[in-house]
C-alpha positions as CSV (number, residue, x, y, z in Angstrom):
1,M,51.6,-77.4,89.3
2,K,50.7,-74.1,91.0
3,S,49.2,-71.4,88.8
4,P,51.2,-68.2,88.5
5,T,50.4,-65.2,90.6
6,S,48.7,-62.5,88.6
7,A,48.7,-58.7,88.9
8,N,45.0,-58.9,89.8
9,D,45.9,-61.1,92.8
10,L,48.4,-58.6,94.0
11,I,46.0,-55.6,93.4
12,A,43.4,-57.4,95.5
13,F,45.9,-58.0,98.3
14,V,47.1,-54.4,98.4
15,A,43.5,-53.1,98.5
16,V,42.6,-55.3,101.5
17,A,45.9,-54.7,103.3
18,R,45.5,-50.9,103.0
19,D,41.8,-50.7,103.8
20,R,42.1,-53.3,106.6
21,S,38.7,-54.5,105.5
22,F,37.4,-57.0,102.9
23,T,34.1,-55.0,102.8
24,R,35.7,-51.7,101.8
25,A,38.2,-53.2,99.5
26,A,35.5,-55.3,97.7
27,A,33.4,-52.1,97.2
28,R,36.4,-50.2,95.8
29,L,37.4,-53.0,93.5
30,G,33.8,-53.7,92.4
31,V,33.8,-57.4,93.3
32,S,32.0,-59.4,95.9
33,Q,33.5,-60.1,99.4
34,S,33.4,-63.8,98.8
35,A,35.3,-63.5,95.4
36,L,37.8,-61.2,97.0
37,S,38.3,-63.6,100.0
38,H,38.7,-66.5,97.5
39,T,41.4,-64.5,95.6
40,I,43.4,-63.8,98.7
41,R,43.2,-67.3,99.9
42,G,44.5,-68.6,96.5
43,L,47.4,-66.1,96.7
44,E,48.3,-67.3,100.2
45,E,48.2,-70.9,99.1
46,R,50.4,-70.3,96.1
47,L,53.0,-68.4,98.2
48,G,52.7,-70.9,101.1
49,L,52.5,-67.9,103.5
50,R,49.7,-66.3,105.4
51,L,49.5,-62.6,104.3
52,L,46.6,-61.4,106.4
53,T,45.4,-62.0,109.9
54,R,41.6,-62.1,110.0
55,T,39.4,-61.8,113.0
56,T,35.7,-61.1,113.3
57,R,36.4,-57.4,113.8
58,S,39.6,-56.6,111.8
59,V,42.0,-57.6,109.1
60,A,45.7,-56.8,109.4
61,P,48.8,-57.8,107.3
62,T,51.1,-60.4,108.8
63,E,54.9,-59.8,108.8
64,A,55.1,-61.4,105.4
65,G,52.1,-59.4,104.3
66,E,53.7,-56.1,105.5
67,R,56.8,-57.0,103.5
68,L,54.8,-57.7,100.3
69,L,52.7,-54.6,100.7
70,A,55.9,-52.4,101.1
71,T,57.3,-54.0,98.0
72,V,54.4,-54.1,95.5
73,G,52.3,-51.2,96.9
74,P,54.6,-48.4,95.6
75,R,54.9,-50.1,92.3
76,F,51.2,-50.1,91.7
77,D,51.1,-46.4,92.8
78,E,53.7,-45.6,90.1
79,I,51.7,-47.5,87.5
80,D,48.5,-45.6,88.5
81,A,50.4,-42.3,88.3
82,E,51.7,-43.1,84.8
83,L,48.3,-44.1,83.6
84,A,46.9,-40.9,84.9
85,A,49.6,-39.0,83.1
86,L,48.8,-40.8,79.9
87,T,45.2,-40.0,80.2
88,E,46.1,-36.3,80.8
89,M,48.2,-36.4,77.7
90,R,45.2,-37.6,75.7
91,E,43.1,-34.8,77.2
92,K,45.9,-32.2,76.9
93,P,47.9,-33.3,73.8
94,A,51.7,-32.7,73.9
95,G,54.8,-33.7,72.0
96,S,56.8,-32.9,68.8
97,L,55.7,-33.2,65.2
98,R,58.1,-33.2,62.3
99,L,56.6,-32.5,58.9
100,N,57.8,-32.3,55.3
101,A,56.0,-30.1,52.8
102,P,56.5,-28.2,49.5
103,G,56.7,-24.4,49.9
104,H,53.3,-23.7,48.4
105,A,51.5,-26.2,50.6
106,A,53.3,-25.0,53.7
107,K,52.3,-21.4,53.0
108,T,48.7,-21.9,51.9
109,I,47.5,-24.9,53.9
110,L,49.9,-26.2,56.6
111,W,50.8,-22.9,58.3
112,P,47.2,-21.4,58.4
113,A,46.0,-24.6,60.1
114,L,48.9,-24.6,62.6
115,E,48.3,-20.9,63.2
116,R,44.8,-21.7,64.4
117,L,45.7,-24.9,66.3
118,L,48.9,-24.1,68.2
119,P,47.6,-21.3,70.5
120,D,45.3,-23.7,72.2
121,Y,48.0,-26.4,72.7
122,P,51.1,-24.9,74.1
123,D,52.7,-28.3,74.7
124,I,52.8,-29.2,71.0
125,A,56.0,-28.4,69.1
126,V,56.2,-28.5,65.3
127,E,59.1,-28.6,62.9
128,I,58.4,-27.9,59.2
129,V,60.9,-28.8,56.6
130,V,60.1,-27.0,53.3
131,D,61.1,-29.4,50.6
132,N,59.9,-29.6,47.0
133,A,61.6,-33.0,46.4
134,L,59.8,-36.3,46.8
135,T,61.6,-37.0,50.0
136,D,61.2,-40.4,51.7
137,I,59.5,-39.4,54.9
138,V,60.2,-42.7,56.7
139,A,64.0,-42.5,56.0
140,G,63.9,-38.8,56.9
141,R,62.1,-39.6,60.2
142,F,59.1,-37.3,59.5
143,D,55.8,-37.9,61.1
144,A,54.0,-37.0,57.9
145,G,54.5,-35.2,54.6
146,I,52.3,-33.2,52.2
147,R,52.2,-33.9,48.5
148,L,49.8,-33.7,45.5
149,G,47.4,-36.6,45.5
150,E,49.0,-38.1,42.4
151,Q,52.4,-38.1,44.0
152,V,51.5,-40.0,47.2
153,A,52.7,-43.7,47.2
154,K,50.0,-46.3,47.3
155,D,51.2,-47.8,50.5
156,M,50.8,-44.6,52.4
157,V,47.8,-43.4,54.4
158,A,46.6,-40.3,52.6
159,V,44.2,-37.6,53.9
160,R,42.9,-34.9,51.6
161,I,43.7,-31.5,53.0
162,G,43.0,-29.2,50.0
163,P,40.7,-28.8,47.0
164,D,41.6,-29.6,43.4
165,M,44.1,-27.2,42.0
166,R,44.8,-25.5,38.6
167,M,48.0,-24.0,37.3
168,A,48.2,-20.7,35.4
169,V,50.5,-19.4,32.7
170,V,51.0,-15.7,33.3
171,G,53.0,-12.7,32.1
172,A,53.3,-9.0,32.8
173,P,51.6,-6.4,30.5
174,A,55.0,-5.0,29.7
175,Y,56.1,-8.4,28.4
176,F,53.1,-8.9,26.2
177,A,53.5,-5.3,24.8
178,K,56.4,-6.8,22.8
179,R,55.2,-10.3,22.2
180,K,52.1,-12.0,20.9
181,K,50.1,-14.1,23.4
182,P,50.5,-17.8,22.9
183,K,47.3,-19.5,21.7
184,T,48.5,-23.1,22.2
185,P,51.1,-24.7,24.5
186,H,53.3,-25.2,21.4
187,D,53.6,-21.5,21.0
188,L,55.5,-21.3,24.3
189,T,58.7,-22.4,22.5
190,D,58.8,-18.8,21.0
191,H,58.6,-17.2,24.5
192,A,61.0,-16.5,27.3
193,C,59.8,-18.7,30.1
194,I,60.9,-18.9,33.8
195,N,61.8,-22.5,34.5
196,L,61.8,-24.7,37.5
197,R,64.4,-27.5,38.1
198,L,63.0,-30.7,39.6
199,P,64.9,-31.3,42.9
200,T,64.4,-35.1,42.7
201,H,65.5,-35.8,39.2
202,G,67.6,-32.7,38.4
203,G,65.9,-32.0,35.1
204,V,64.0,-28.9,34.1
205,Y,60.2,-29.3,34.7
206,A,58.1,-29.7,31.6
207,W,54.9,-27.6,31.8
208,E,51.8,-29.8,31.8
209,F,48.6,-29.1,29.9
210,E,45.4,-30.8,29.1
211,K,42.4,-30.0,26.9
212,A,39.5,-32.2,25.8
213,G,41.3,-35.3,27.0
214,R,44.5,-34.4,25.2
215,E,47.6,-34.1,27.4
216,L,50.7,-32.1,26.4
217,K,54.1,-31.6,28.1
218,V,56.1,-28.7,26.8
219,R,59.8,-28.1,27.6
220,V,60.1,-24.3,27.6
221,D,63.3,-22.2,27.4
222,G,64.4,-19.0,29.1
223,R,67.4,-17.5,30.9
224,L,66.0,-17.9,34.4
225,V,65.6,-21.2,36.4
226,L,64.1,-20.4,39.8
227,S,63.1,-23.1,42.3
228,N,61.3,-20.7,44.7
229,L,57.7,-19.9,43.8
230,D,57.8,-16.3,45.2
231,L,60.9,-15.6,43.1
232,R,59.2,-16.9,39.9
233,I,56.3,-14.6,40.6
234,S,58.6,-11.7,41.2
235,A,60.5,-12.4,38.0
236,V,57.3,-12.5,35.9
237,L,56.0,-9.3,37.5
238,S,59.3,-7.7,36.5
239,G,58.7,-8.7,32.9
240,F,61.4,-11.4,32.5
241,G,59.0,-13.8,30.8
242,L,56.1,-16.2,31.4
243,A,55.7,-18.3,34.5
244,Y,53.7,-21.5,35.2
245,V,52.4,-21.1,38.8
246,P,49.5,-22.2,41.0
247,E,46.4,-20.3,40.1
248,D,45.7,-19.1,43.7
249,Q,49.2,-17.5,43.8
250,A,48.6,-15.6,40.6
251,A,45.0,-14.6,41.4
252,P,45.7,-11.3,43.3
253,F,47.9,-10.0,40.5
254,L,45.4,-11.0,37.8
255,V,42.7,-9.1,39.7
256,D,44.7,-5.8,39.9
257,G,46.0,-6.2,36.3
258,R,49.7,-6.6,37.1
259,L,49.6,-10.0,35.4
260,I,47.8,-11.4,32.3
261,R,46.7,-15.0,32.0
262,V,47.1,-17.1,28.8
263,L,46.3,-20.7,27.9
264,D,43.5,-20.8,30.5
265,D,41.6,-23.4,28.6
266,W,44.6,-25.7,28.6
267,C,45.0,-25.7,32.4
268,A,42.8,-28.5,33.7
269,P,42.2,-29.1,37.4
270,F,44.1,-31.9,39.2
271,S,44.1,-33.5,42.6
272,G,45.1,-31.1,45.4
273,Y,47.3,-31.6,48.4
274,H,47.2,-34.6,50.7
275,L,48.8,-35.3,54.1
276,Y,50.3,-38.7,54.1
277,Y,52.0,-41.0,56.6
278,P,53.1,-44.6,56.7
279,S,50.8,-46.4,59.2
280,R,47.2,-46.7,60.5
281,R,48.5,-47.6,63.9
282,Q,47.3,-45.6,66.9
283,Q,48.7,-42.1,66.5
284,P,49.6,-39.7,69.3
285,P,46.9,-37.2,70.3
286,A,49.0,-34.3,68.9
287,F,49.1,-36.0,65.5
288,A,45.4,-36.8,65.5
289,L,44.7,-33.1,66.2
290,L,46.9,-32.0,63.3
291,V,45.1,-34.4,60.9
292,D,41.7,-33.1,62.0
293,A,42.8,-29.5,61.7
294,L,44.1,-30.1,58.1
295,R,41.4,-32.4,56.8
296,C,39.6,-31.0,53.8
297,R,35.8,-30.8,54.4
298,P,33.1,-30.2,51.8
299,A,32.0,-26.6,51.7
């Protein structure tokens, strides 16, 4: 039984037929002349046809050889061109990325990283879907999502992209002019609070606290339920009640005195944002660039 013809056999034939020389073709392919001659001879034997006419001074394709060269030569050229294009893609990343992130992470981590990255890579396109629900990124056909570390499923690849976070309970001076400051989370039940409805489960979010290993969840009440973080901050600045917001978003208003913080000792740090995606398989260069740009590095 004859062994099948391999791509390497055809590559060797094309090289010899085009160079019209075993010496030059062997040098280009990085093999010895004897090995190359053996390969061509084996190919001719399997096909039952002479492909090259050899003399002491020259090598030329036969009629069958010319036909084979005209057929397979352009195919190998196309393959070489595509491989070169793929190499260029690696060196000059391109493509589209579709990402899912909560508003706070999109504003404070994702967009700043993209703002630095994208000017240098004009062939990368990005779609960001701002979403506070725990969306299934596989079903939603997202390349990756961003969530707090404790929210990332165990079967996902997770890359830390932000430091630990803290929440802050804040209110405006005008609000506290009429009410006593809460001393414990339980005191919040006597205050007007600006609520957040959880998009995944539909219920109102219970504010989470921890002190000396003791954890508390308090369901607060108030006449405003606002899903947007910027709106909650605007409402608390206007004196409508207390808000439970990320510490970094309250910080500028605490510095200038427009907000007052309470229950600071009950707001423990927790795991910050992570980029997550479903597989460790080889990722496109554009995605690898994004991961590197977002990766949280020690200060």
